[in-house]
Backbone of each chain as ProteinMPNN parsed JSONL, in Angstrom:
{"seq_chain_A": "DMKVTQMPRYLIKRMGENVLLECGQDMSHETMYWYRQDPGLGLQLIYISYDVDSNSEGDIPKGYRVSRKKREHFSLILDSAKTNQTSVYFCASSTGFNQAPLFGEGTRLSVL", "coords_chain_A": {"N_chain_A": [[0.481, -0.918, 0.125], [0.683, 2.478, -0.782], [2.026, 4.635, 0.727], [2.754, 7.344, 2.757], [3.782, 7.395, 5.72], [3.387, 9.948, 9.182], [4.688, 10.089, 11.918], [4.601, 12.057, 15.418], [1.082, 12.599, 14.809], [-0.168, 14.594, 16.493], [1.227, 17.19, 18.275], [2.276, 18.162, 21.398], [4.537, 21.709, 22.198], [6.635, 22.775, 25.072], [8.649, 25.96, 24.208], [11.157, 26.487, 23.299], [12.128, 22.939, 24.319], [12.96, 20.123, 22.179], [12.282, 18.54, 19.59], [11.532, 16.399, 17.543], [10.165, 14.746, 14.799], [9.079, 12.216, 12.811], [9.489, 10.449, 9.83], [8.243, 8.038, 7.292], [8.316, 6.187, 4.584], [6.663, 3.452, 2.23], [8.013, 3.121, -0.317], [9.872, 2.559, -1.303], [11.077, 5.517, -2.524], [13.331, 7.539, -4.327], [13.597, 10.728, -2.912], [12.725, 12.859, -0.763], [10.675, 15.158, 1.008], [9.886, 17.911, 3.748], [7.76, 20.05, 4.22], [6.02, 22.608, 5.367], [2.898, 23.862, 6.845], [1.628, 27.085, 6.658], [-2.033, 29.597, 7.936], [-2.859, 31.699, 5.34], [0.082, 32.114, 4.127], [0.32, 29.739, 3.5], [1.806, 26.13, 1.423], [4.997, 26.012, 2.425], [8.886, 25.254, 1.128], [10.953, 23.244, 3.271], [13.289, 21.268, 3.999], [14.697, 19.066, 1.572], [15.149, 15.903, 0.771], [17.787, 14.035, -1.35], [18.481, 11.342, -1.583], [20.336, 8.902, 0.92], [21.211, 10.62, 3.363], [21.884, 12.606, 2.106], [20.989, 15.807, 1.734], [19.43, 18.77, 1.316], [19.226, 22.126, 1.747], [15.68, 24.164, 1.331], [13.33, 26.595, 0.984], [12.772, 27.352, 3.652], [15.004, 26.85, 5.634], [15.621, 28.074, 8.097], [16.318, 27.202, 11.589], [15.926, 24.568, 11.717], [16.984, 21.257, 11.169], [17.294, 18.044, 9.238], [17.469, 14.702, 8.977], [18.491, 11.84, 7.382], [18.889, 8.875, 7.256], [17.827, 5.904, 6.324], [16.635, 5.412, 3.804], [13.986, 4.512, 3.668], [13.075, 6.778, 5.868], [12.785, 9.737, 6.948], [13.831, 12.323, 9.012], [12.432, 15.258, 10.608], [14.061, 18.122, 12.501], [13.707, 19.589, 15.429], [15.452, 22.051, 16.73], [15.49, 23.286, 20.577], [12.953, 24.572, 19.994], [10.796, 27.209, 18.642], [8.312, 29.351, 19.564], [7.383, 30.219, 17.056], [8.009, 28.076, 15.647], [5.518, 27.022, 15.597], [3.022, 25.102, 13.93], [1.486, 23.233, 10.648], [3.561, 20.187, 9.385], [4.43, 18.794, 6.683], [5.163, 15.701, 5.741], [6.977, 14.5, 2.193], [6.805, 12.211, -0.876], [8.9, 11.162, -3.645], [9.369, 9.565, -6.635], [11.812, 10.253, -9.758], [11.622, 12.938, -11.765], [9.689, 13.656, -12.346], [7.444, 13.376, -11.418], [4.657, 13.669, -8.826], [4.654, 14.504, -6.184], [3.857, 12.824, -2.848], [1.583, 12.568, -0.08], [2.251, 12.703, 3.224], [0.13, 12.548, 5.623], [0.671, 14.842, 7.444], [1.834, 16.641, 10.452], [0.498, 18.107, 12.908], [1.757, 20.692, 15.367], [2.089, 22.358, 17.968], [3.694, 24.965, 19.611], [4.116, 26.525, 23.234]], "CA_chain_A": [[0.096, -0.147, 0.4], [1.908, 3.044, -0.732], [1.407, 5.23, 1.69], [3.661, 8.455, 3.403], [3.601, 7.635, 7.461], [3.917, 10.609, 9.968], [4.545, 10.331, 13.366], [3.328, 11.924, 15.175], [-0.239, 13.581, 14.286], [-0.594, 15.915, 17.803], [1.897, 16.979, 19.213], [2.363, 19.964, 22.07], [5.323, 21.31, 22.907], [6.795, 23.91, 25.062], [9.175, 26.762, 24.381], [12.488, 25.509, 23.897], [11.874, 21.611, 24.519], [13.57, 19.997, 21.449], [10.926, 18.367, 18.747], [11.046, 15.487, 16.592], [9.229, 15.348, 13.817], [9.366, 11.45, 12.117], [7.912, 10.528, 8.416], [8.548, 6.93, 6.748], [7.289, 5.958, 3.151], [7.021, 1.993, 1.825], [7.595, 2.802, -1.907], [11.621, 2.97, -1.463], [11.229, 6.561, -3.312], [14.172, 8.39, -3.721], [13.553, 12.192, -2.59], [11.367, 13.155, -0.059], [10.443, 16.432, 1.471], [10.088, 18.496, 4.343], [6.934, 21.492, 4.599], [4.905, 23.659, 6.94], [2.191, 24.943, 6.124], [0.257, 28.499, 8.046], [-2.513, 30.187, 7.029], [-1.964, 32.896, 4.639], [1.773, 31.537, 3.512], [0.514, 28.118, 2.092], [3.556, 25.844, 1.71], [6.491, 26.265, 2.404], [9.308, 23.748, 1.79], [11.706, 23.224, 4.879], [13.923, 20.545, 3.607], [14.695, 17.91, 1.047], [16.314, 14.617, 0.337], [17.785, 13.519, -2.793], [18.907, 10.083, -0.797], [19.999, 8.583, 2.42], [22.469, 11.252, 3.907], [22.041, 13.872, 0.673], [20.336, 16.648, 1.583], [19.355, 19.962, 0.896], [18.414, 23.472, 2.423], [14.693, 24.197, 1.14], [13.47, 28.03, 1.241], [12.592, 28.551, 5.0], [15.208, 26.205, 6.889], [16.836, 28.101, 9.35], [15.923, 26.787, 12.853], [15.499, 22.939, 11.856], [17.406, 20.274, 10.59], [17.231, 17.22, 8.996], [17.971, 12.956, 9.234], [17.791, 10.442, 6.477], [20.358, 7.132, 6.937], [17.303, 5.034, 5.058], [15.384, 5.579, 2.368], [12.274, 4.822, 3.801], [13.1, 7.128, 7.109], [12.902, 11.424, 6.789], [13.339, 13.382, 10.907], [12.718, 16.355, 11.061], [14.987, 18.286, 13.857], [14.198, 21.331, 15.53], [16.88, 21.754, 17.879], [14.972, 24.209, 20.855], [11.777, 25.167, 19.67], [10.473, 28.482, 19.061], [7.158, 29.585, 18.987], [6.67, 31.151, 15.497], [7.4, 26.864, 14.67], [3.38, 26.648, 15.855], [2.564, 24.902, 12.396], [1.308, 21.765, 10.83], [4.01, 19.877, 8.986], [4.032, 17.732, 6.778], [6.332, 15.068, 4.76], [6.197, 14.101, 1.541], [7.953, 11.767, -0.884], [8.177, 11.249, -4.808], [10.678, 9.754, -7.637], [11.442, 10.716, -10.807], [11.604, 14.426, -11.372], [7.928, 14.528, -13.309], [6.27, 12.568, -10.873], [4.346, 14.522, -8.031], [4.772, 13.825, -4.219], [3.045, 11.806, -2.286], [1.768, 13.642, 0.939], [1.516, 12.038, 4.68], [-1.534, 13.034, 6.728], [0.463, 16.602, 8.887], [1.868, 16.783, 11.852], [0.008, 19.15, 14.062], [2.872, 21.216, 16.213], [1.784, 23.339, 18.899], [4.673, 25.385, 20.503], [3.867, 27.211, 23.741]], "C_chain_A": [[0.966, 0.857, 0.042], [0.864, 4.004, -0.573], [2.766, 6.267, 2.612], [2.913, 8.505, 5.132], [3.804, 8.764, 8.679], [3.557, 10.33, 11.159], [5.139, 11.251, 14.386], [2.199, 12.85, 14.661], [0.024, 14.682, 15.287], [0.951, 16.018, 18.338], [1.996, 18.572, 19.608], [3.883, 19.896, 22.702], [5.761, 22.36, 23.71], [8.2, 25.023, 24.731], [10.549, 25.986, 24.738], [13.395, 24.073, 24.047], [12.948, 21.929, 22.271], [12.482, 18.882, 20.459], [11.606, 17.373, 17.485], [9.952, 14.626, 16.15], [9.103, 13.705, 12.451], [8.164, 10.72, 10.43], [8.707, 9.132, 7.788], [7.607, 6.875, 5.733], [8.103, 4.473, 2.97], [7.163, 1.632, 0.623], [9.403, 3.064, -2.341], [11.609, 4.421, -2.981], [12.664, 7.046, -3.109], [13.95, 9.676, -3.227], [11.748, 12.375, -2.205], [11.729, 14.428, 0.732], [9.622, 16.936, 2.721], [8.924, 20.112, 4.484], [6.128, 21.718, 5.522], [4.433, 24.375, 6.023], [1.171, 25.437, 7.642], [-0.499, 29.357, 6.945], [-1.676, 31.901, 6.424], [-0.707, 32.8, 3.86], [1.327, 30.114, 2.605], [1.828, 27.114, 2.725], [4.352, 25.74, 1.811], [8.173, 24.565, 2.369], [10.801, 24.194, 2.888], [13.174, 22.541, 3.773], [13.482, 19.589, 2.454], [15.355, 17.406, 1.185], [15.974, 14.213, -0.373], [18.087, 11.828, -2.371], [19.843, 10.192, 0.71], [21.465, 9.991, 2.255], [23.235, 12.331, 2.273], [20.905, 14.72, 0.987], [20.228, 17.935, 1.706], [18.654, 20.771, 1.749], [17.097, 24.015, 1.727], [14.602, 26.082, 1.311], [13.151, 28.462, 2.669], [13.498, 26.818, 5.923], [16.128, 26.259, 7.581], [15.975, 27.217, 10.605], [15.219, 25.306, 13.03], [16.337, 22.259, 11.43], [17.138, 18.959, 10.042], [17.851, 15.675, 9.222], [17.612, 12.148, 8.231], [19.278, 9.663, 6.409], [19.229, 6.241, 6.845], [16.582, 5.807, 4.835], [14.028, 5.771, 3.178], [12.021, 5.938, 4.908], [13.286, 8.943, 6.949], [12.557, 11.662, 8.178], [13.166, 14.622, 10.059], [12.669, 17.043, 12.552], [14.219, 19.681, 14.53], [14.616, 21.613, 16.665], [15.607, 23.197, 19.029], [13.543, 25.001, 20.474], [11.296, 26.42, 19.533], [9.096, 28.599, 18.966], [6.72, 30.06, 18.089], [6.73, 29.513, 14.818], [6.758, 26.201, 15.024], [3.39, 26.169, 14.139], [2.364, 23.87, 12.627], [2.303, 21.219, 9.367], [3.381, 18.301, 8.337], [5.147, 17.171, 5.369], [5.987, 14.42, 3.147], [7.407, 12.916, 0.567], [7.727, 11.269, -2.928], [9.573, 10.127, -5.127], [10.358, 9.548, -9.001], [10.877, 12.345, -10.661], [10.297, 14.563, -12.051], [6.776, 14.12, -12.363], [5.864, 13.609, -9.99], [4.012, 14.087, -6.694], [3.953, 13.679, -3.421], [2.834, 12.834, -0.922], [1.027, 12.953, 2.204], [0.657, 13.057, 5.276], [-1.271, 14.06, 8.011], [1.007, 15.237, 10.216], [1.342, 18.246, 12.491], [1.278, 19.798, 14.88], [2.273, 22.724, 16.941], [2.615, 23.594, 20.058], [4.494, 26.532, 22.073], [4.892, 28.0, 24.876]], "O_chain_A": [[2.134, 0.6, 0.334], [-0.237, 4.263, -1.06], [3.714, 5.624, 3.062], [2.022, 9.207, 5.608], [4.7, 8.307, 9.388], [2.389, 10.288, 11.546], [6.365, 11.298, 14.284], [2.53, 13.882, 14.079], [0.464, 15.737, 14.83], [1.658, 15.085, 18.718], [1.913, 19.613, 18.957], [4.435, 18.978, 23.307], [5.308, 23.376, 23.183], [9.096, 24.509, 25.401], [10.948, 25.313, 25.689], [14.613, 23.914, 23.977], [13.296, 22.881, 21.574], [11.705, 18.393, 21.28], [12.17, 17.919, 16.537], [9.116, 14.0, 16.802], [9.044, 14.015, 11.262], [6.973, 10.602, 10.144], [9.933, 9.223, 7.835], [6.453, 7.3, 5.778], [9.265, 4.171, 3.239], [6.823, 0.545, 0.156], [9.929, 3.571, -3.332], [12.044, 4.239, -4.118], [13.201, 7.017, -2.002], [15.057, 9.577, -2.699], [10.611, 12.245, -2.66], [12.884, 14.706, 1.055], [8.537, 16.362, 2.814], [9.435, 21.171, 4.849], [5.645, 20.962, 6.365], [4.823, 25.057, 5.075], [0.587, 24.989, 8.629], [-0.158, 29.725, 5.821], [-0.763, 32.67, 6.725], [-0.584, 33.538, 2.882], [1.757, 29.632, 1.557], [2.493, 27.16, 3.76], [4.8, 25.037, 0.906], [8.384, 23.562, 3.052], [11.379, 25.266, 3.068], [13.854, 23.221, 3.004], [12.304, 19.285, 2.267], [16.397, 17.838, 1.678], [14.823, 13.883, -0.658], [17.716, 11.086, -3.281], [20.008, 11.198, 1.401], [22.31, 10.169, 1.378], [24.322, 12.578, 1.752], [19.816, 14.386, 0.521], [21.156, 18.392, 2.373], [17.687, 20.395, 2.411], [17.668, 24.915, 1.11], [15.562, 26.762, 1.671], [13.203, 29.649, 2.989], [12.889, 25.964, 6.566], [17.041, 25.483, 7.863], [14.951, 26.612, 10.289], [14.423, 24.897, 13.875], [16.974, 23.171, 10.903], [16.283, 18.572, 10.838], [18.951, 15.69, 9.775], [16.456, 11.732, 8.162], [20.314, 9.832, 5.766], [19.604, 5.29, 7.531], [15.993, 6.696, 5.451], [13.285, 6.744, 3.301], [10.828, 6.203, 5.055], [14.485, 9.172, 6.789], [11.453, 11.398, 8.655], [13.728, 14.858, 8.99], [11.859, 16.841, 13.457], [14.294, 20.756, 13.934], [13.947, 21.324, 17.657], [14.949, 23.983, 18.347], [13.356, 26.151, 20.87], [11.37, 26.968, 20.633], [8.596, 27.822, 18.152], [5.548, 30.431, 18.145], [6.008, 29.246, 13.857], [6.909, 24.98, 15.013], [3.769, 26.944, 13.261], [2.563, 23.244, 13.668], [1.959, 21.699, 8.287], [2.66, 17.385, 8.733], [5.677, 17.805, 4.457], [4.887, 13.918, 2.912], [8.543, 12.701, 0.99], [6.613, 11.091, -3.421], [10.481, 9.863, -4.34], [9.358, 9.03, -9.498], [10.084, 12.834, -9.857], [9.886, 15.698, -12.291], [5.581, 14.399, -12.452], [6.533, 14.633, -10.125], [3.094, 13.343, -6.349], [3.161, 14.608, -3.262], [3.649, 13.719, -0.662], [-0.17, 12.695, 2.333], [0.729, 14.286, 5.247], [-1.985, 14.291, 8.987], [0.829, 14.082, 10.602], [1.962, 19.307, 12.419], [2.042, 18.841, 15.003], [2.117, 23.834, 16.433], [2.573, 22.982, 21.125], [4.917, 27.643, 21.752], [4.465, 28.945, 25.54]]}, "seq_chain_B": "AQKVTQTQTSISVMEKTTVTMDCVYETQDSSYFLFWYKQTASGEIVFLIRQDSYKKENATVGHYSLNFQKPKSSIGLIITATQIEDSAVYFCAMREGNYAQGLTFGLGTRVSVFP", "coords_chain_B": {"N_chain_B": [[13.287, 33.332, -9.945], [11.49, 31.011, -8.882], [7.538, 31.524, -8.642], [3.448, 30.894, -8.384], [0.818, 31.492, -8.609], [-2.699, 31.854, -7.428], [-5.576, 33.686, -7.802], [-8.297, 33.59, -6.939], [-9.779, 33.499, -4.337], [-11.92, 32.371, -2.686], [-14.679, 29.913, -4.262], [-18.079, 29.372, -5.008], [-20.384, 26.952, -5.835], [-23.202, 24.924, -6.639], [-24.026, 21.51, -6.952], [-23.667, 19.198, -9.184], [-22.484, 21.085, -11.578], [-20.149, 22.564, -13.009], [-16.617, 24.08, -12.348], [-14.189, 26.527, -12.192], [-11.314, 26.855, -11.765], [-8.431, 29.445, -11.478], [-4.948, 29.289, -12.286], [-1.501, 30.836, -12.37], [1.325, 31.053, -13.433], [5.195, 31.935, -13.078], [8.08, 31.364, -14.133], [11.761, 30.9, -15.225], [12.647, 29.268, -16.454], [12.936, 26.667, -19.753], [11.47, 23.834, -18.732], [9.235, 22.735, -17.07], [7.037, 21.018, -14.661], [3.572, 21.286, -13.564], [1.26, 20.94, -11.176], [-1.804, 19.576, -9.364], [-3.049, 19.749, -6.505], [-6.028, 18.695, -4.282], [-6.798, 19.45, -0.965], [-7.959, 18.03, 1.333], [-11.029, 18.148, 4.286], [-9.777, 17.217, 6.293], [-7.475, 17.451, 5.828], [-5.795, 16.314, 4.841], [-3.925, 15.868, 1.789], [-4.145, 15.839, -1.091], [-2.591, 14.279, -4.348], [-4.286, 15.57, -7.792], [-4.066, 15.538, -10.927], [-1.25, 16.397, -13.425], [0.771, 18.776, -15.403], [2.417, 18.081, -17.724], [5.249, 20.788, -18.994], [6.462, 20.491, -21.595], [4.128, 19.269, -23.532], [1.387, 19.489, -25.429], [-1.433, 18.684, -25.337], [-3.831, 18.947, -23.346], [-4.395, 17.887, -19.883], [-6.125, 14.533, -19.143], [-7.839, 13.574, -16.243], [-10.038, 11.143, -15.158], [-13.075, 13.342, -13.906], [-11.467, 15.519, -13.523], [-9.846, 17.837, -15.633], [-7.137, 19.99, -17.164], [-6.569, 23.517, -18.203], [-4.244, 24.321, -20.229], [-2.548, 26.955, -20.967], [0.361, 27.989, -22.76], [1.315, 30.593, -23.262], [0.639, 32.208, -22.07], [0.897, 31.598, -19.398], [-0.679, 29.938, -17.567], [-2.763, 27.313, -16.089], [-5.051, 26.575, -15.093], [-7.88, 24.659, -13.57], [-10.058, 22.519, -14.266], [-13.165, 21.118, -13.257], [-15.562, 18.892, -14.108], [-19.161, 17.976, -13.623], [-19.865, 17.664, -10.595], [-18.933, 17.438, -7.239], [-20.912, 17.038, -4.092], [-18.338, 16.267, -2.045], [-16.734, 17.224, -3.314], [-15.986, 19.257, -2.412], [-13.158, 21.426, -1.217], [-9.677, 22.73, -0.613], [-8.435, 23.411, -3.125], [-4.713, 23.347, -4.573], [-2.622, 24.746, -6.412], [0.637, 23.657, -7.809], [4.563, 23.775, -8.387], [6.936, 22.616, -10.874], [10.286, 22.944, -11.305], [12.492, 22.341, -14.03], [14.572, 19.589, -14.93], [14.973, 17.697, -12.869], [14.769, 16.241, -9.721], [13.001, 18.103, -7.975], [11.904, 20.508, -5.08], [8.226, 21.861, -5.087], [6.771, 24.363, -5.621], [4.5, 26.053, -4.167], [0.516, 27.607, -4.917], [-1.44, 29.647, -3.473], [-4.262, 29.216, -2.736], [-7.052, 27.878, -3.554], [-10.121, 27.8, -1.885], [-12.841, 25.578, -2.624], [-17.013, 25.464, -2.362], [-19.554, 23.507, -2.16], [-22.108, 23.298, -3.211], [-25.993, 21.309, -2.59]], "CA_chain_B": [[12.79, 32.078, -9.179], [9.411, 29.98, -9.703], [6.248, 31.839, -8.223], [2.551, 30.906, -8.47], [-0.61, 32.865, -8.052], [-4.14, 31.343, -7.645], [-6.141, 34.5, -7.134], [-9.21, 33.337, -6.543], [-10.149, 33.186, -2.646], [-13.037, 30.782, -2.82], [-16.02, 29.938, -5.549], [-19.372, 28.314, -4.508], [-20.725, 26.151, -7.21], [-24.048, 23.934, -6.766], [-23.719, 20.49, -7.352], [-23.158, 18.624, -10.389], [-21.844, 21.922, -11.791], [-18.914, 22.755, -13.457], [-16.291, 24.956, -12.007], [-13.624, 26.104, -13.073], [-10.542, 27.803, -11.466], [-7.254, 29.78, -12.244], [-3.172, 29.282, -11.858], [-0.124, 31.594, -13.239], [2.883, 30.845, -12.662], [6.7, 32.421, -13.316], [9.106, 30.658, -14.05], [12.359, 31.448, -16.112], [12.837, 27.548, -16.954], [11.924, 25.908, -20.488], [10.912, 23.087, -19.016], [8.51, 22.321, -15.978], [6.11, 21.037, -14.046], [2.911, 21.939, -13.271], [0.653, 19.725, -10.614], [-3.504, 19.863, -8.622], [-3.835, 19.138, -5.259], [-6.725, 19.056, -3.246], [-6.752, 19.372, 0.913], [-9.604, 18.051, 2.304], [-11.084, 19.253, 5.458], [-9.324, 16.339, 7.345], [-6.156, 18.127, 6.322], [-5.667, 15.009, 3.612], [-3.468, 16.714, 0.701], [-4.301, 14.548, -2.569], [-2.398, 14.821, -6.094], [-5.487, 14.896, -8.669], [-3.638, 15.855, -12.044], [-0.289, 17.211, -13.962], [0.557, 18.844, -16.652], [4.041, 18.615, -18.275], [5.522, 21.462, -19.821], [6.28, 20.058, -23.317], [2.936, 18.758, -23.519], [0.133, 20.475, -25.875], [-2.67, 18.007, -24.884], [-4.542, 19.097, -22.305], [-4.449, 16.512, -18.782], [-7.547, 14.532, -18.755], [-7.938, 13.171, -14.999], [-11.734, 11.717, -14.53], [-13.519, 14.369, -13.936], [-10.437, 16.703, -13.642], [-9.25, 18.508, -16.946], [-6.981, 21.034, -17.189], [-6.828, 24.538, -19.29], [-3.288, 25.169, -20.392], [-2.34, 28.393, -22.011], [1.347, 28.25, -22.101], [1.682, 31.358, -23.893], [-0.504, 33.402, -21.164], [1.593, 31.122, -18.193], [-2.051, 29.479, -17.419], [-2.91, 26.315, -15.833], [-6.482, 26.033, -14.938], [-8.139, 23.514, -12.759], [-11.962, 22.175, -14.545], [-13.935, 19.429, -12.673], [-17.198, 19.09, -14.303], [-20.518, 17.188, -12.51], [-18.944, 18.846, -9.167], [-20.108, 16.211, -6.269], [-20.503, 17.705, -2.342], [-17.312, 15.396, -1.619], [-15.269, 18.403, -4.183], [-15.431, 21.001, -1.358], [-11.697, 21.848, -0.725], [-8.992, 23.591, -0.531], [-7.397, 23.482, -4.716], [-3.548, 24.295, -4.963], [-1.828, 24.542, -7.638], [1.787, 23.752, -7.371], [5.036, 23.781, -9.652], [8.487, 22.475, -9.831], [11.109, 23.558, -12.106], [13.672, 21.825, -14.761], [14.663, 18.491, -15.242], [15.278, 16.912, -11.835], [13.725, 16.606, -8.049], [13.545, 19.748, -6.663], [10.338, 21.025, -4.306], [7.317, 22.247, -5.173], [6.255, 25.738, -5.273], [2.341, 25.979, -3.667], [-0.012, 28.965, -4.442], [-2.56, 29.942, -1.714], [-4.646, 27.884, -2.488], [-8.786, 28.155, -3.315], [-11.238, 27.189, -1.313], [-14.202, 25.389, -3.466], [-17.792, 25.298, -1.935], [-19.902, 22.821, -3.019], [-23.97, 22.414, -2.417], [-27.081, 20.714, -3.139]], "C_chain_B": [[11.16, 32.371, -9.63], [8.616, 31.084, -8.519], [4.645, 31.08, -8.845], [1.668, 31.219, -7.564], [-1.902, 32.316, -8.401], [-4.714, 32.805, -6.954], [-7.156, 34.88, -6.582], [-9.45, 32.011, -4.925], [-10.991, 31.785, -2.48], [-14.43, 31.235, -4.111], [-16.741, 28.722, -4.772], [-20.038, 28.005, -5.807], [-21.722, 25.367, -6.563], [-23.671, 22.739, -7.624], [-24.09, 19.685, -8.395], [-22.841, 19.386, -11.499], [-20.972, 21.699, -12.615], [-18.394, 23.907, -13.097], [-14.522, 24.927, -12.235], [-12.249, 27.723, -11.91], [-8.766, 27.772, -11.869], [-5.83, 29.456, -11.369], [-2.96, 30.175, -12.467], [0.765, 31.519, -12.445], [3.967, 31.696, -13.551], [7.696, 31.093, -13.054], [10.655, 31.31, -15.761], [13.472, 29.65, -16.932], [11.976, 26.933, -17.82], [11.278, 24.581, -19.834], [10.302, 22.832, -17.124], [7.536, 21.511, -16.082], [4.949, 20.609, -13.283], [1.898, 20.756, -12.53], [-0.832, 20.502, -10.055], [-3.306, 19.577, -7.527], [-4.868, 19.324, -4.489], [-6.253, 18.669, -1.489], [-8.083, 19.634, 1.187], [-9.908, 18.887, 3.816], [-10.787, 18.284, 6.904], [-7.9, 17.28, 7.478], [-5.111, 17.16, 5.272], [-4.767, 16.412, 2.412], [-2.993, 15.323, -0.407], [-3.25, 15.086, -3.947], [-4.412, 14.733, -6.51], [-4.569, 15.081, -10.16], [-2.321, 16.581, -12.968], [-0.135, 17.657, -15.289], [2.036, 19.374, -17.005], [4.076, 20.088, -19.294], [5.107, 21.428, -21.321], [4.794, 19.027, -24.082], [2.173, 19.851, -24.311], [-0.994, 19.837, -25.527], [-2.779, 18.834, -23.511], [-4.573, 18.518, -21.548], [-5.858, 16.97, -18.773], [-7.688, 13.355, -17.42], [-9.661, 12.732, -14.53], [-12.717, 12.376, -14.549], [-12.799, 16.211, -13.923], [-9.75, 16.944, -15.351], [-8.422, 19.967, -16.819], [-6.67, 22.072, -18.51], [-5.062, 25.177, -19.579], [-2.912, 25.367, -21.087], [-0.73, 28.857, -21.468], [2.166, 29.152, -22.183], [1.246, 32.427, -22.352], [0.396, 32.954, -19.634], [0.599, 30.789, -16.991], [-1.914, 28.479, -16.892], [-4.1, 26.628, -14.759], [-7.029, 25.038, -15.138], [-9.994, 23.279, -13.441], [-11.972, 21.379, -13.843], [-15.444, 20.201, -13.055], [-17.883, 17.982, -13.079], [-19.89, 17.626, -11.411], [-19.943, 17.666, -8.348], [-19.314, 17.491, -4.338], [-19.18, 16.884, -2.251], [-16.543, 16.171, -2.886], [-15.154, 18.951, -3.397], [-14.275, 20.537, -0.659], [-11.314, 22.84, -1.031], [-8.147, 23.016, -1.708], [-6.082, 23.897, -4.165], [-2.71, 23.872, -5.973], [0.043, 24.991, -7.363], [3.014, 23.695, -9.061], [6.183, 23.078, -9.235], [9.468, 22.503, -11.321], [12.113, 22.487, -12.701], [13.023, 19.952, -14.761], [15.71, 17.84, -14.38], [14.277, 17.063, -10.68], [14.447, 17.953, -7.401], [12.12, 20.008, -5.582], [9.513, 21.459, -5.093], [7.115, 23.344, -5.045], [4.705, 26.134, -5.747], [1.867, 27.659, -4.135], [-0.976, 28.749, -3.297], [-3.449, 29.249, -1.754], [-6.5, 28.577, -2.907], [-9.804, 27.168, -2.916], [-12.784, 26.82, -2.459], [-15.054, 25.358, -2.732], [-19.219, 24.297, -3.027], [-21.568, 22.228, -3.002], [-25.115, 22.361, -2.975], [-27.705, 21.338, -3.523]], "O_chain_B": [[10.336, 33.116, -10.159], [9.273, 31.379, -7.521], [4.801, 30.658, -9.99], [1.633, 31.251, -6.334], [-2.242, 32.286, -9.584], [-4.412, 33.097, -5.797], [-7.32, 35.916, -5.938], [-9.379, 30.82, -4.62], [-10.704, 30.613, -2.237], [-14.877, 32.284, -4.576], [-16.344, 27.696, -4.221], [-20.174, 28.827, -6.713], [-21.175, 24.867, -5.58], [-23.14, 22.83, -8.731], [-25.308, 19.514, -8.34], [-22.815, 18.755, -12.556], [-20.917, 20.556, -13.07], [-19.091, 24.909, -13.255], [-13.777, 23.958, -12.383], [-12.404, 28.903, -11.595], [-8.053, 26.857, -12.282], [-5.701, 29.401, -10.146], [-3.838, 30.635, -13.197], [0.984, 31.778, -11.261], [3.623, 32.107, -14.659], [7.905, 30.264, -12.169], [10.439, 31.874, -16.834], [14.476, 29.336, -17.573], [10.831, 26.589, -17.525], [10.374, 24.162, -20.556], [11.072, 22.796, -16.164], [7.058, 21.168, -17.163], [5.076, 19.725, -12.436], [1.703, 19.716, -13.159], [-1.035, 21.704, -10.227], [-3.525, 18.369, -7.61], [-4.712, 20.329, -3.796], [-5.525, 17.773, -1.062], [-8.885, 20.564, 1.269], [-9.308, 19.842, 4.311], [-11.239, 18.415, 8.042], [-7.35, 17.706, 8.493], [-3.915, 17.355, 5.054], [-5.07, 17.604, 2.368], [-2.143, 14.438, -0.496], [-3.28, 16.237, -4.382], [-5.356, 14.198, -5.929], [-4.506, 13.882, -10.428], [-2.692, 17.728, -13.218], [-0.722, 17.132, -16.235], [2.622, 20.431, -16.772], [3.209, 20.406, -20.108], [4.184, 21.893, -21.99], [4.798, 18.266, -25.05], [2.269, 21.023, -23.948], [-1.862, 20.69, -25.341], [-1.845, 19.238, -22.819], [-5.086, 17.581, -22.16], [-6.517, 18.002, -18.648], [-7.619, 12.178, -17.772], [-10.411, 13.458, -13.877], [-13.518, 11.983, -15.398], [-13.22, 17.348, -14.134], [-9.239, 16.038, -16.009], [-9.01, 20.97, -16.415], [-6.54, 21.618, -19.647], [-4.713, 26.292, -19.193], [-2.676, 24.605, -22.024], [-0.419, 29.558, -20.506], [3.293, 29.149, -21.687], [1.943, 33.353, -21.939], [0.573, 33.837, -18.795], [0.783, 31.128, -15.822], [-0.718, 28.195, -16.958], [-3.823, 26.915, -13.594], [-7.025, 24.392, -16.186], [-10.951, 23.91, -12.992], [-10.946, 20.746, -13.592], [-16.084, 21.197, -12.717], [-17.378, 17.429, -12.102], [-18.924, 18.242, -11.86], [-21.057, 17.205, -8.598], [-18.347, 18.086, -3.864], [-18.903, 17.405, -3.331], [-15.656, 15.503, -3.417], [-14.026, 19.439, -3.32], [-14.214, 19.639, 0.181], [-11.936, 23.77, -1.543], [-7.238, 22.23, -1.444], [-6.124, 24.77, -3.298], [-2.24, 22.761, -6.223], [0.563, 26.03, -6.956], [2.673, 23.621, -10.241], [6.565, 22.843, -8.089], [9.049, 21.944, -12.334], [12.597, 21.712, -11.876], [11.942, 19.369, -14.672], [16.842, 17.498, -14.721], [13.271, 17.771, -10.654], [15.428, 18.458, -6.857], [11.307, 19.099, -5.744], [10.032, 21.544, -6.206], [7.331, 23.583, -3.857], [4.073, 26.365, -6.778], [2.52, 28.667, -3.867], [-1.127, 27.839, -2.481], [-3.62, 28.499, -0.792], [-6.934, 29.648, -2.481], [-10.186, 26.114, -3.425], [-13.546, 27.67, -2.92], [-14.478, 25.169, -1.661], [-19.598, 24.46, -4.186], [-22.015, 21.094, -2.831], [-25.428, 23.203, -3.817], [-28.738, 20.93, -4.055]]}, "name": "protein", "num_of_chains": 2, "seq": "DMKVTQMPRYLIKRMGENVLLECGQDMSHETMYWYRQDPGLGLQLIYISYDVDSNSEGDIPKGYRVSRKKREHFSLILDSAKTNQTSVYFCASSTGFNQAPLFGEGTRLSVLAQKVTQTQTSISVMEKTTVTMDCVYETQDSSYFLFWYKQTASGEIVFLIRQDSYKKENATVGHYSLNFQKPKSSIGLIITATQIEDSAVYFCAMREGNYAQGLTFGLGTRVSVFP"}
């Protein structure tokens, strides 16, 4: 079953805490993405990963880092979370440059 | 830099009619790919249809079709025979070039289908 799975789905953290968002896919897609979605700003690319240990900054990478040690798994890490990182985070994956990324269900993060 | 603009914030239509929504894009690249996604009320983002810049024919998938006007940098989405379940936010997105990179999204058009 082709699916991108995000964990957790909901998360509440206090400012200054570390946050780990996890994403998995079962399609062996080479490329994976992290986006955040905010009202009025739409979906913005945080990081893109082309394969294991081959990651590249997107449009808004500040305050985030990523890890990809296995093709199927892509993590987004917020070191010392800030209140302005409250958002809905989406992971996606794709294969080939002309294929539409498949999105996960999203993680709603609140940083208090 | 690539840019995607959806000027219609919301559209309301009656069930079983046709809805058309607009999207214009900016790119310096001669090769690019255009995508339409739907975000449901639950937040799920679902891919609908794609148009490759080098193809002249408008893409069609089920009751979704595209109106690709390359000289105007425009890619409209047409939904025929709308159903209540088509109520959602529709996003236009673009990827430049012949290599994997992130999509640039428009801000979306909310479609409400009424019985």
